[in-house]
C-alpha positions as CSV (number, residue, x, y, z in Angstrom):
1,X,-112.0,-50.1,-58.4
2,X,-112.6,-49.3,-54.8
3,X,-110.8,-49.8,-51.5
4,X,-113.0,-49.3,-48.4
5,X,-112.2,-49.0,-44.7
6,X,-114.6,-48.6,-41.8
7,X,-113.0,-48.3,-38.4
8,X,-113.9,-47.3,-34.9
9,X,-111.1,-45.1,-33.6
10,X,-110.4,-44.6,-29.9
11,X,-110.5,-40.8,-29.9
12,X,-113.0,-38.0,-30.0
13,X,-114.3,-37.1,-33.4
14,X,-112.8,-33.6,-33.2
15,X,-109.4,-35.1,-32.6
16,X,-109.9,-37.5,-35.6
17,X,-111.1,-34.6,-37.8
18,X,-107.9,-32.6,-37.0
19,X,-105.8,-35.7,-37.5
20,X,-107.0,-36.5,-41.0
21,X,-106.4,-32.8,-42.0
22,X,-102.8,-33.0,-40.7
23,X,-100.0,-33.6,-43.2
24,X,-97.9,-35.0,-40.2
25,X,-100.5,-37.6,-39.4
26,X,-100.7,-38.4,-43.2
27,X,-97.0,-39.1,-43.1
28,X,-97.2,-41.0,-39.8
29,X,-99.8,-43.5,-41.0
30,X,-97.9,-44.0,-44.3
31,X,-94.4,-44.5,-42.8
32,X,-92.2,-46.5,-43.5
33,X,-93.9,-48.0,-46.6
34,X,-94.4,-44.6,-48.3
35,X,-92.8,-41.3,-47.5
36,X,-93.9,-37.9,-48.8
37,X,-91.9,-34.7,-49.3
38,X,-93.8,-31.4,-49.9
39,X,-93.0,-29.6,-53.1
40,X,-94.7,-26.4,-51.8
41,X,-92.7,-23.3,-50.9
42,X,-92.4,-23.6,-47.1
43,X,-93.1,-27.3,-47.0
44,X,-96.3,-28.9,-45.5
45,X,-98.8,-26.7,-43.8
46,X,-99.9,-27.5,-40.2
47,X,-103.3,-28.5,-41.6
48,X,-104.4,-29.2,-45.2
49,X,-106.1,-26.2,-46.7
50,X,-108.5,-26.5,-49.7
51,X,-106.5,-26.6,-52.9
52,X,-103.6,-28.3,-54.6
53,X,-100.6,-29.7,-52.7
54,X,-97.8,-31.2,-54.8
55,X,-95.6,-33.9,-53.1
56,X,-92.8,-36.2,-54.0
57,X,-93.4,-39.9,-53.1
58,X,-90.8,-42.5,-52.3
59,X,-91.0,-46.1,-51.1
60,X,-89.2,-46.8,-47.8
61,X,-87.5,-43.4,-48.2
62,X,-85.2,-44.8,-50.9
63,X,-87.0,-45.6,-54.1
64,X,-88.6,-42.7,-56.0
65,X,-92.2,-43.4,-57.0
66,X,-93.0,-40.1,-58.6
67,X,-94.8,-36.8,-57.9
68,X,-98.4,-36.5,-56.9
69,X,-100.9,-33.7,-56.6
70,X,-103.0,-33.9,-53.5
71,X,-106.2,-31.8,-54.3
72,X,-107.9,-31.2,-51.0
73,X,-111.5,-30.2,-50.4
74,X,-113.9,-30.4,-47.4
75,X,-117.5,-31.2,-47.1
76,X,-120.2,-31.9,-44.6
77,X,-122.9,-34.6,-44.9
78,X,-126.1,-35.2,-42.8
79,X,-125.6,-36.4,-39.3
80,X,-122.6,-34.2,-38.5
81,X,-120.3,-36.1,-40.9
82,X,-117.2,-34.2,-41.9
83,X,-115.4,-35.3,-45.0
84,X,-111.9,-34.7,-46.5
85,X,-111.7,-35.3,-50.2
86,X,-108.7,-35.7,-52.5
87,X,-109.3,-35.6,-56.2
88,X,-105.6,-35.3,-57.0
89,X,-103.6,-37.2,-59.5
90,X,-100.2,-38.7,-60.2
91,X,-97.9,-36.3,-62.0
92,X,-94.9,-38.6,-62.8
93,X,-93.6,-42.1,-62.5
94,X,-95.9,-45.0,-61.7
95,X,-98.3,-42.6,-60.0
96,X,-99.2,-41.1,-63.3
97,X,-100.6,-44.5,-64.5
98,X,-103.7,-43.8,-62.3
99,X,-106.1,-41.8,-64.5
100,X,-108.9,-41.4,-61.9
101,X,-108.4,-40.8,-58.2
102,X,-111.2,-40.1,-55.7
103,X,-110.2,-40.5,-52.1
104,X,-112.5,-39.5,-49.2
105,X,-112.2,-39.8,-45.5
106,X,-115.3,-39.3,-43.3
107,X,-115.5,-38.6,-39.6
108,X,-118.5,-38.9,-37.4
109,X,-119.3,-39.7,-33.7
110,X,-119.5,-43.3,-32.5
111,X,-120.8,-44.4,-29.1
112,X,-118.7,-43.8,-26.0
113,X,-117.0,-40.6,-27.3
114,X,-115.2,-42.6,-30.1
115,X,-115.0,-41.9,-33.8
116,X,-116.4,-43.7,-36.8
117,X,-113.9,-43.4,-39.6
118,X,-114.8,-44.3,-43.1
119,X,-112.3,-44.2,-45.9
120,X,-113.0,-44.8,-49.6
121,X,-110.6,-44.8,-52.5
122,X,-112.0,-45.1,-56.0
123,X,-109.5,-45.2,-58.8
124,X,-108.8,-46.4,-62.3
125,X,-105.5,-47.3,-64.0
126,X,-106.7,-48.9,-67.2
127,X,-105.5,-52.5,-67.6
128,X,-103.3,-52.2,-64.5
129,X,-106.3,-51.5,-62.2
130,X,-106.4,-55.0,-60.7
131,X,-102.7,-55.0,-59.9
132,X,-102.9,-51.4,-58.5
133,X,-105.9,-52.4,-56.5
134,X,-103.9,-55.1,-54.7
135,X,-101.2,-52.7,-53.9
136,X,-103.6,-50.0,-52.7
137,X,-105.7,-52.5,-50.7
138,X,-102.5,-53.7,-48.9
139,X,-101.4,-50.2,-48.2
140,X,-104.9,-49.2,-46.9
141,X,-104.8,-52.2,-44.4
142,X,-101.4,-50.9,-43.2
143,X,-102.8,-47.4,-42.8
144,X,-105.8,-48.8,-40.9
145,X,-103.6,-50.5,-38.4
146,X,-101.6,-47.3,-38.0
147,X,-104.7,-45.2,-37.6
148,X,-106.0,-47.5,-34.9
149,X,-102.7,-47.5,-33.1
150,X,-102.2,-43.7,-33.3
151,X,-105.8,-42.5,-32.6
152,X,-105.5,-42.6,-28.8
153,X,-102.6,-40.2,-29.0
154,X,-104.6,-37.5,-30.9
155,X,-105.7,-35.8,-27.6
156,X,-106.2,-32.3,-29.1
157,X,-110.0,-32.4,-28.4
158,X,-109.5,-32.6,-24.6
159,X,-107.3,-29.5,-24.5
160,X,-108.4,-27.2,-27.3
161,X,-111.5,-27.3,-29.5
162,X,-110.9,-24.2,-31.5
163,X,-110.1,-25.8,-34.9
164,X,-113.0,-28.2,-35.6
165,X,-114.9,-26.4,-38.3
166,X,-114.7,-26.8,-42.0
């Protein structure tokens, strides 16, 4: 099943690109519904790097959901579209019920110096897929509201544009 978002964010595309590669923003748009703790030595990096990033996931910071592997890669598409992909998987708990996980977030320019943000999650959890879809769809709507609310605060692009490449 798929969950899709298409939003116009009130920020420069370079700022949005940095934001979707930031573990801090990842946590900010998930809070308080879901909280993540890095299981990597040294904790979360400043920006996601290609590769595997194990995390512990909890609901509302109180209820353990399990461990998850965030498997990050980057791509470019025609039209100056920059993409973050996660082909990770659940390692334990209810997260391990998902047997296929493909999450991509795409950033491109929108009129007026704004950002077109597209987010697609494709997943499968066997017979539980419809139930999981409802949970993920609800969570993605929550994330969408948080992204729209936080985007104007991502003012990196106006002060430094040194970290916008893949």
